[in-house]
N, C-alpha and C positions, 0 to 999 in steps of 0.2 A: 835342413836339409845338408846335402854333402853332395858332394863336386869333385871327379879327381882332376888331379891336376897334371896339367900331361906334358911338364918338365919334368918335375919329380916325381910322379908317379908315389902321390900322398893323399889321399883324402883331405876335407875341407872341408870346414864347416862353415854354411853361411846358414843368417837369420830367416825365420818364417815370419812373415805377419799370424797372426791369429787375430780376432776381431770378436768384443764378448759383448753383449746385447748394445744400443744405441753413438755413436760418436760421443764424443764431450766437447757442448762446443768451448771459443774462444771466454767468452761471457761467465760461463761458469769455472774455467780455470780462475777468471780476474777473480769471481769474484771470494775462489778459496782462496786463493793468495794474500788479497787484501784479508781476509779476513785472518790468516796467518800473518801478518806482519803490520807495518805503520803505514802502509801502502795503498793511498785510495783505488778501487776496484775501475776508475777511471784512466789511472796512470797506469797501474797494471795493462790494462788494454792495446794503450800505447806502446809501451813496450814490448806485448807480445806481438804486437800490428810491427812492429820495426825489425825484430827478433828473424820472421819470417822472411821477411822480401830480405834484409840482411845473408841470414842461411843461405835461400832463396840460388842469391849472386855470385855466393863462395862454391855454393855444391855443380853452379853452370860451369865453375870454370875447373872442374874437375878436383876443386878440393875436400878432402874431411870436414866433417865438423863434430866436435866433439865436449864433453860435458865434463868441466874438472870439478 
């Protein structure tokens, strides 16, 4: 999606979500991460649950969250 920047009269690109198929569940993600690591599905699930809350808190503060 493109949007004109009023200050600089330049176009900027903004990503648009596109969904393909059905949503993946946290359980499915946990099982796959566990299969590809030495961490148990329960530990992965706990970390993912905590991550969602932490990211939500930072985003509510107006902070961006990026993967390194």
